[in-house]
N, C-alpha and C positions, 0 to 999 in steps of 0.2 A: 688784266684784262680778261673778260669773260666769252667764250665761246660758246655760242650756240649752234648745236646738232639738228640740222633741220631735213627731217626722209622725206623725199619727194616723189613724182613719176614711180616708176616700178621697182628701183632700188637707187635711186640717187640721191646725193648728199649737196645741200647749200649750208652756207654757214653765216652766221651774223658774229660779228666781234664786234664786242660791247666795251669803252673805254671806261671804265666803271664811276671816276672821280666826274667826268662830263657827261656823261650818258650822250655821248657821241657815237657812232658806229661805223661799219663798214661791212661789206656784205662779200663772199665769194662763189662765184657762180650762180647766180639770180634764175633759177630756170624758171620759176614760178611765179611772177610778180604778185600776184593776191595773196597767197599764204607767207610769202616775205612780210608782204605791208600788215599783214595782221599779226607778225609775231613784233613787228617794229612797234607798232601802237602796244600792246601788249605791254611790251619791255620800255615805254616810254622812252623811247632813244629817237635821236634825229640821224638817220643814214644819210651819209656825207659822200660816198662813193662805192661802186663796184667794181672787184677784182674778178675777172673772166680767166679761165685757164685757158679755154679754145675755142672755136666757133660753133662746135657742134650744138643741136638746139636744145639738146638736154640739157646744159650748160650756162647758154645765154639766150634761150627765150624770152624770159623778162625782162631785159634791159631795155629795149624799145619802148613798154608800157611805164618803165619806172620813169627813164627820163621826162616822157608826157607827164609824170603825175607829181614829180620832185623838180621843181626847177633847183638850177645848178648842180645837179647829179653828176658827178664823175665817172667814166666807164674808163677801166685800164685793160690794157691786156695788148697783147704781141704779134695779133693778125687782123687784116683789115676785113675778112669776113668776121667779124665778132660785130652784133648787130648792137648798135648806139653808141659807137668805139668812140672817145673821145681825148684820149690819150693813147698812142703806140708807144709801146715801153720797150726798151734794151735791156741785156743781161747785163746783172749787178747793177743795173740801175735801182737808184733807193726813192721812199716814198716816206711822208711821215704824218701821221693823221692824231694830231696831241703826244700822247706819252707810244704811243703805238709807231711803231717803225718796221716798216715792209721793204724786204730787199727781192727783187726780180729775179729769179733763174731760168733761162731758157733752155726748154727742154724738150726741141723738137725730136718728133717721130711719130706719136700717135697721130699728132697732124704737125705741118710743118712750123706751125705760127704756136706751139705751146707753150704756154709758161707755169711756173710755180711760183708761189708766193711764201717767202721766209718772214716770219713775224716776230717781235718780242717788243718788250716794253721796258720803257724808262724806270730804271730803279725795281725792278719786279726781281723778284727771285725766283720765280715760278720758271718752269722749264720752256724754250720757244718752241713754236710751232710751223708745220710746214705744211702748208695747204699744195697737195700733189696732184690733185685734177686726176687724169687718166695715165700718169706718166707711173706713177708708183702705187701699188694698193697692200691693202695687206695682205700679204702672202703670195704676191703676186707685181704683173704691172700690164700696162696697157698694150692694145693690139698694136703691131707695127704700121697704121694706115700709109702714112706718108711719109714712113722713114724705114732707117735700117737697125740691125743690130747693132754695127759699130755705133751707132748715135744712142742708142738705150743704154751701151756699155757706158757711154760716158757720162749717159744724162745721172745714172745708178751709180755707179762706182768712182765717177770723179766729184759731178758736180753735187750731188745729192750728200755722197758720202762724206764731203767736205766738211758736212755741217756738225755740228756738237752732236755727240751720240745720244744724248739726253732727251734732243727735239721730238716732240709730238707730231704722230703724223696723221694729219686728216685727209684722207683722200676722197675720190669722185664718187665711189659707185661701192654700195654693200654687198662686194663679192668673196668675202673673207672665206667662207665654207668651204665653197667651189675650191678655190685658191689653195687650200691647205688640204684637201683631198689631191691635188696633181703634188704638190709637194709631198705629199705623203707616198706617192707612186715615186718620184723620183729620189727620195731617201727615207726608205721603209724603217730605218732603224734609227731615225734624227729622234729623241724622244724628246725635245723640244718643238719639233711640229705634231707631236700624237697630243702633247699639253696644249698648246693652242687651238689644236681642230678641238678637241672635249672641248674647251671653252665657249670658243666661237656656235658651238653646235648647241649648249645652255643657251647662251644668248640670243642666237636664232630662234630657237624654238619659243622663247617670251618675248621675243621681236624689240629684243634691244639692242642699239646697235654695238659694232665691235669697233668702232673709234672711240678713241686715237690709240691707236699703237706708239712706240716708240724707235726712233731709228736702230737702237740699239740692237731692241728686240728682232727689225726685221733680219737682220744679218746673224739670226741664229736660225731663222723658219724659212725666210722667203729665199726662192731657189735662184730666181731672178738677180739677190744680191750674192747670193752666194758660187756664181758661176766660176771662182779658184779654186773652188772646194774639191778633194779629187772624187768623194763620193756622187757628187755633181756631174763632175768628169767624165766618171765611169757609165753613167746613168746614160749621157749624150755619145759616150764614144768620142769626142773631140777634146783635144788640149789646149788648145788659144781660148781663152775665156772669150772672145768677139763670133768664134765660131761655137762655143757652148750656148752664149746667149740667143743665140740664131737658130738653133737646137731644139732648146727649150721653147721657145717661143711657138715653134714648129708643133711639138708635140702638145704643148697645151693649147694651141688652135683645133685640135685635135681631139681633145681627152674630153670624153662624152657630152658632145656636141647638142645644143640641146635641138627640141623636135621643133619642124618648120613650124611657123604662124599658120594658122587657116587664113586661105582667099580672103577674104572679107576684111579679116584684121591687116593684111599686106597692105590692103587698098587704101583701107582708111589711114596707116601710115602715112602711106603715099602722098595721099591730099592733104594729109596736114602740114607736110614739105612744100606743097605748092603757093599753101597760102600765106608761107611765112615770109617775110621780105627782105631781100639780101643788100648788101652796100653792093653797090658798083668797083668792079676792080680798076685801083687806081696803075 
């Protein structure tokens, strides 16, 4: 199982997962159809399906074009708002693409229909992979746009934490340096945070992706995975892990907010949204 990491838009990742024996492939979060098709052609593979983590356009915008260009292409997800959706999946439902196995993990919070995808290959000694979209980032987690701290706690500390610790984590955005700067604020004496931040800065300077991490590593430096640690509780002033999660997210939302976009950029973005077709609500 070969994973191609594809950088798109400002800081998004989409992924092409290739079964090397058959040259069949599936993609995760096909936001830019043209670029994905270029890489599919370059790799000489047959694209069979798209797994979409959530409906936001920076993760799903390419679906409609891909369905038109590739007859029989299947689009999987958990939210009716996902463009081009052909199969609506449920928690723990499994898919199989040749020797590649996929378990769907429902993780509502960032959006109410967010799905992560856990993959492994038959007879392969390599570590399995988690495609976590905007639920789990390297050193952080997604904003609680449509959910609660209790949901994110269950997503991270129950659903995802139950996976094998060697699992590779492929997330939806390159937010690693910013996330780890916040993690250092939370735990200024955490040596794992310091080491990972230095490493991530070097990668960022050379424009090299920081994905994947591993689930085992996330428990060392990701404050949202460490809500039971005394040092993280002390930072938030809370003791209950769900309250710690809620307080952390509030602190992170206020942490070095990016400068506001200039007005023309805002208008251009809004116009782009108006051009995007959405499926009717069922």
